[in-house]
KEKE-3310 file (N, C-alpha, C; in steps of 0.2 Angstrom, whole numbers, plus 5000, padded with zeros to 4 digits):
npx = (5004:5003:5012:5003:4999:5010:5007:5002:5011:5024:5035:5048:5065:5070:5059:5052:5061:5060:5047:5045:5053:5053:5043:5028:5031:5033:5044:5056:5068:5077:5087:5084:5071:5073:5080:5071:5061:5068:5071:5058:5054:5063:5057:5046:5037:5044:5046:5045:5053:5064:5070:5073:5082:5093:5096:5107:5117:5112:5113:5127:5131:5124:5130:5125:5113:5114:5106:5113:5124:5119:5112:5121:5127:5136:5135:5144:5145:5132:5132:5141:5133:5123:5129:5131:5130:5124:5113:5097:5097:5091:5091:5082:5077:5088:5092:5081:5083:5093:5087:5076:5083:5088:5076:5072:5081:5078:5065:5069:5076:5066:5056:5063:5066:5063:5056:5047:5039:5033:5026:5017:5006:4997:4995:5005:5002:5000:4991:4981:4976:4965:4963:4956:4959:4972:4968:4960:4968:4971:4978:4980:4976:4966:4974:4987:4985:4985:4998:5006:5003:5007:5021:5025:5022:5033:5043:5048:5051:5044:5034:5021:5004:5002:5015:5018:5008:5013:5025:5022:5017:5029:5036:5028:5018:5006:4999:4997:4997:4989:4973:4975:4988:5002:5010:5002:4996:4983:4980:4990:4986:4973:4976:4982:4974)
npy = (4994:5011:5025:5038:5054:5068:5086:5096:5106:5102:5097:5096:5092:5101:5107:5096:5090:5100:5101:5088:5087:5099:5109:5113:5106:5107:5120:5124:5130:5144:5150:5144:5148:5162:5162:5157:5167:5178:5173:5171:5184:5188:5181:5188:5193:5184:5167:5153:5142:5148:5154:5143:5136:5145:5145:5139:5148:5159:5156:5155:5168:5176:5173:5161:5164:5169:5178:5188:5191:5196:5207:5216:5220:5231:5246:5243:5229:5227:5232:5224:5212:5216:5215:5202:5190:5177:5177:5185:5201:5213:5228:5234:5223:5217:5227:5226:5214:5216:5225:5217:5207:5214:5218:5205:5200:5209:5203:5191:5194:5199:5189:5177:5168:5168:5158:5155:5167:5167:5155:5158:5164:5154:5147:5137:5127:5119:5124:5114:5111:5104:5104:5100:5103:5111:5124:5128:5132:5146:5163:5172:5173:5176:5174:5176:5189:5195:5191:5197:5211:5213:5210:5221:5232:5230:5234:5226:5222:5219:5210:5207:5201:5190:5186:5182:5172:5162:5160:5155:5143:5138:5136:5127:5132:5133:5120:5115:5104:5095:5085:5073:5071:5062:5068:5075:5077:5072:5064:5054:5049:5043:5034:5024:5017)
npz = (5000:4995:5003:5012:5005:5006:5012:4999:4995:4997:4987:4981:4984:4995:5000:5004:5014:5024:5027:5032:5043:5051:5049:5057:5068:5086:5092:5103:5105:5107:5098:5086:5085:5083:5071:5062:5062:5057:5044:5039:5038:5028:5018:5013:5000:4992:4986:4998:4995:4988:5000:5007:4999:5000:5013:5020:5016:5022:5035:5037:5033:5043:5055:5060:5066:5079:5091:5099:5092:5080:5084:5087:5075:5065:5054:5044:5043:5039:5026:5020:5021:5012:5000:4998:4987:4989:4997:5001:4996:5002:5008:5018:5024:5029:5039:5047:5052:5061:5070:5074:5081:5092:5098:5101:5110:5121:5124:5128:5140:5148:5148:5151:5141:5123:5119:5130:5129:5116:5115:5125:5120:5117:5128:5129:5121:5106:5091:5084:5068:5056:5042:5026:5013:5004:5000:5010:5021:5030:5027:5037:5055:5069:5080:5074:5070:5083:5088:5079:5081:5094:5093:5084:5092:5101:5093:5082:5065:5049:5052:5049:5049:5040:5038:5051:5053:5045:5051:5064:5060:5055:5067:5074:5083:5077:5069:5053:5044:5032:5034:5028:5028:5033:5043:5051:5067:5071:5060:5062:5074:5072:5061:5067:5075)
capx = (5000:5008:5012:4998:5002:5011:5004:5004:5017:5030:5036:5055:5069:5071:5052:5050:5065:5058:5040:5045:5058:5053:5036:5023:5034:5034:5051:5057:5075:5077:5091:5080:5065:5075:5082:5065:5058:5071:5070:5051:5054:5066:5053:5041:5037:5047:5044:5048:5058:5070:5073:5076:5088:5098:5096:5114:5121:5110:5116:5134:5131:5121:5133:5121:5107:5114:5104:5117:5129:5115:5110:5127:5130:5137:5133:5149:5142:5125:5134:5144:5127:5119:5133:5132:5125:5121:5107:5093:5101:5087:5094:5077:5076:5094:5091:5076:5086:5097:5082:5073:5088:5088:5070:5072:5085:5074:5060:5073:5077:5059:5052:5068:5067:5058:5051:5041:5035:5029:5021:5012:5000:4993:4996:5010:4999:5000:4984:4981:4971:4964:4961:4955:4962:4976:4964:4956:4972:4971:4984:4981:4971:4965:4981:4993:4984:4987:5005:5009:5002:5012:5028:5026:5023:5040:5048:5049:5049:5043:5030:5014:5000:5003:5022:5017:5004:5018:5030:5018:5017:5035:5038:5024:5013:5001:5000:4993:4997:4982:4970:4977:4995:5005:5013:4996:4995:4977:4981:4994:4982:4967:4978:4985:4969)
capy = (5000:5017:5030:5044:5060:5074:5092:5097:5111:5098:5093:5096:5090:5106:5108:5089:5089:5105:5098:5082:5087:5105:5113:5111:5103:5112:5122:5128:5133:5151:5152:5142:5153:5168:5161:5156:5173:5182:5170:5172:5191:5189:5178:5192:5194:5179:5160:5150:5138:5153:5155:5136:5135:5150:5145:5138:5154:5164:5154:5157:5176:5179:5170:5155:5167:5170:5185:5192:5193:5200:5213:5220:5221:5238:5247:5240:5222:5227:5234:5217:5207:5218:5214:5195:5187:5171:5178:5190:5207:5218:5232:5235:5217:5216:5232:5224:5208:5219:5228:5212:5204:5218:5217:5198:5200:5212:5198:5185:5197:5200:5182:5172:5165:5170:5152:5157:5172:5166:5150:5160:5166:5148:5143:5132:5121:5120:5124:5108:5112:5098:5106:5094:5105:5117:5130:5130:5135:5154:5167:5175:5171:5180:5173:5179:5196:5197:5191:5203:5218:5213:5211:5228:5236:5229:5237:5221:5224:5213:5205:5208:5195:5185:5183:5179:5166:5157:5159:5151:5137:5135:5134:5122:5135:5131:5114:5116:5098:5093:5079:5067:5071:5058:5072:5078:5073:5069:5058:5049:5046:5039:5029:5018:5013)
capz = (5000:4995:5008:5011:5002:5010:5010:4992:4993:4998:4981:4979:4990:5000:5004:5007:5020:5028:5029:5036:5049:5054:5049:5061:5074:5091:5092:5109:5105:5105:5092:5080:5084:5080:5064:5057:5062:5052:5037:5037:5036:5021:5013:5011:4993:4988:4988:5003:4992:4988:5006:5009:4995:5002:5020:5022:5015:5027:5042:5037:5033:5049:5061:5063:5069:5086:5091:5102:5087:5075:5087:5087:5068:5064:5047:5039:5042:5035:5020:5018:5019:5006:4994:4998:4982:4991:5001:4998:4997:5003:5014:5023:5028:5033:5044:5051:5056:5067:5075:5077:5086:5098:5102:5103:5117:5126:5126:5132:5146:5151:5150:5152:5134:5118:5119:5135:5126:5110:5117:5130:5116:5116:5134:5128:5117:5098:5088:5079:5063:5052:5035:5021:5007:5005:4999:5016:5025:5029:5027:5044:5059:5075:5083:5070:5071:5090:5089:5075:5084:5100:5091:5081:5098:5104:5088:5077:5058:5044:5056:5048:5051:5035:5039:5057:5053:5042:5056:5069:5057:5055:5074:5077:5087:5073:5064:5047:5040:5030:5037:5024:5028:5038:5048:5055:5073:5071:5056:5066:5080:5069:5057:5071:5079)
cpx = (5004:5007:5007:5002:5004:5007:5007:5009:5024:5032:5043:5059:5070:5064:5050:5054:5062:5051:5040:5049:5056:5046:5031:5025:5036:5042:5051:5064:5075:5081:5087:5074:5067:5077:5076:5061:5061:5070:5063:5050:5057:5062:5048:5042:5041:5044:5048:5054:5064:5074:5076:5082:5094:5099:5103:5118:5119:5113:5123:5135:5129:5124:5128:5115:5108:5112:5108:5122:5125:5113:5115:5130:5130:5135:5138:5147:5136:5127:5137:5138:5124:5123:5134:5127:5122:5115:5103:5095:5096:5089:5089:5076:5082:5094:5086:5078:5089:5092:5078:5077:5088:5082:5069:5075:5081:5068:5063:5074:5071:5056:5057:5070:5062:5053:5045:5037:5030:5024:5016:5005:4995:4993:5001:5008:4998:4992:4984:4975:4970:4960:4961:4959:4966:4973:4961:4961:4973:4978:4986:4975:4970:4972:4987:4992:4987:4995:5009:5009:5007:5019:5029:5026:5030:5045:5051:5047:5048:5039:5023:5010:5001:5010:5021:5013:5009:5023:5028:5018:5024:5038:5034:5019:5006:5003:4995:4994:4990:4980:4973:4985:4998:5008:5008:4995:4989:4977:4984:4990:4976:4970:4980:4980:4967)
cpy = (5006:5021:5035:5050:5065:5080:5094:5101:5107:5094:5092:5094:5095:5107:5101:5088:5094:5103:5093:5082:5094:5108:5109:5107:5108:5114:5126:5130:5140:5153:5150:5146:5159:5167:5160:5163:5178:5179:5171:5180:5192:5186:5182:5194:5189:5172:5157:5145:5142:5153:5148:5135:5139:5149:5143:5144:5159:5162:5156:5165:5179:5175:5165:5158:5167:5177:5190:5195:5198:5206:5218:5222:5229:5239:5244:5233:5222:5228:5227:5212:5209:5217:5206:5192:5180:5171:5183:5196:5213:5222:5233:5229:5215:5221:5229:5218:5210:5221:5222:5208:5208:5218:5210:5197:5203:5207:5193:5188:5197:5193:5176:5168:5168:5164:5153:5162:5170:5160:5152:5162:5160:5144:5137:5126:5123:5120:5119:5109:5105:5099:5100:5096:5111:5123:5133:5133:5143:5157:5170:5172:5176:5180:5176:5187:5199:5197:5196:5209:5218:5214:5218:5233:5236:5231:5232:5224:5218:5207:5206:5201:5189:5182:5179:5172:5160:5156:5154:5144:5134:5133:5129:5125:5133:5125:5114:5110:5096:5087:5073:5066:5066:5062:5076:5074:5069:5063:5052:5045:5041:5034:5023:5015:5006)
cpz = (5000:5001:5007:5008:5007:5009:5003:4990:4994:4992:4979:4985:4996:5004:5007:5014:5025:5031:5033:5043:5053:5055:5053:5068:5080:5092:5099:5110:5103:5099:5086:5079:5081:5072:5059:5057:5057:5045:5035:5035:5029:5016:5010:5004:4988:4989:4994:5001:4991:4994:5008:5005:4998:5010:5023:5022:5020:5034:5042:5038:5040:5056:5065:5067:5076:5087:5094:5097:5082:5078:5087:5081:5067:5056:5042:5038:5038:5028:5017:5016:5013:5000:4993:4993:4984:4995:4998:5001:4998:5009:5020:5027:5032:5040:5049:5055:5062:5072:5078:5082:5092:5102:5104:5110:5122:5129:5130:5139:5151:5153:5151:5146:5130:5118:5124:5132:5121:5111:5122:5127:5116:5123:5134:5124:5110:5096:5083:5074:5059:5046:5031:5015:5008:5004:5005:5021:5024:5029:5033:5048:5065:5079:5080:5070:5078:5091:5085:5078:5090:5098:5088:5087:5101:5099:5083:5070:5054:5048:5055:5049:5047:5037:5046:5057:5050:5047:5062:5066:5057:5062:5077:5082:5084:5069:5059:5042:5038:5034:5034:5025:5034:5044:5052:5061:5073:5066:5059:5071:5077:5065:5061:5075:5077)
residu = (MET:PRO:ASN:PRO:PRO:ARG:CYS:PRO:TRP:ALA:VAL:ASP:PRO:TRP:SER:VAL:ALA:TYR:HIS:ASP:SER:GLU:TRP:GLY:THR:PRO:CYS:HIS:GLU:ASP:ARG:LEU:LEU:PHE:GLU:LEU:LEU:ILE:LEU:GLU:GLY:PHE:GLN:ALA:GLY:LEU:SER:TRP:LEU:THR:ILE:LEU:LYS:LYS:ARG:PRO:ALA:PHE:GLN:GLU:ALA:PHE:ASP:HIS:PHE:LEU:PRO:GLU:LYS:VAL:ALA:ALA:TYR:ALA:PRO:GLU:LYS:CYS:ARG:GLU:LEU:ALA:GLU:ASN:THR:GLN:ILE:VAL:ARG:ASN:LYS:SER:LYS:ILE:ALA:ALA:ALA:VAL:THR:ASN:ALA:GLN:ALA:PHE:LEU:GLN:ILE:GLN:GLU:GLU:TYR:GLY:SER:PHE:ASP:ALA:TYR:ILE:TRP:SER:PHE:THR:ASN:GLY:ASN:PRO:VAL:LEU:ASN:ASN:TRP:GLN:LEU:GLN:SER:GLU:VAL:PRO:ALA:THR:SER:ALA:LEU:SER:ASP:LYS:VAL:SER:ALA:GLU:LEU:LYS:LYS:ARG:GLY:PHE:LYS:PHE:VAL:GLY:SER:THR:ILE:ILE:TYR:SER:TYR:LEU:GLY:ALA:ILE:GLY:VAL:ILE:ASN:ASP:HIS:LEU:ALA:SER:CYS:PRO:PHE:ASN:PRO:VAL:PHE:GLN:HIS:THR:CYS:CYS:LYS)
# end
């Protein structure tokens, strides 16, 4: 019997690996939470596949997304990043990464970790959706509206509700694997009965 299909957007090696190992899986590691927040901001106006392909270069260029290092980037470093052909060379997004790193560190200081902060919006529990079709998956939600507004108040940039909905899916606060996808926790529960 053939394996059930993945979510329909996971069709190439990069998106399949991301879908199977990361997307929708609850993440509690601050460095990775920061990395994905920055990458989601860089994705704005582009395809996620573009970001996935460039992710190793982003990791190298941005000191493996250690927020303490990114927060301290001087203008010279930002200019160097803007000339790096291996990443997305958008000056506004590069500047936002530095601003966001600084705001991220402030949240870590206030809450003990960014993990504690971001998961507080759902009381530590993932939102498990059970969509039948990809067309049913929304671009935003009341949750992403709220998180987006709170992040903006704290000075974050490139954190509109659509970006944040995608981010919450990336870090597993929201699980949008389709009902038919073997990576949907509801599917895993029902298929094994």
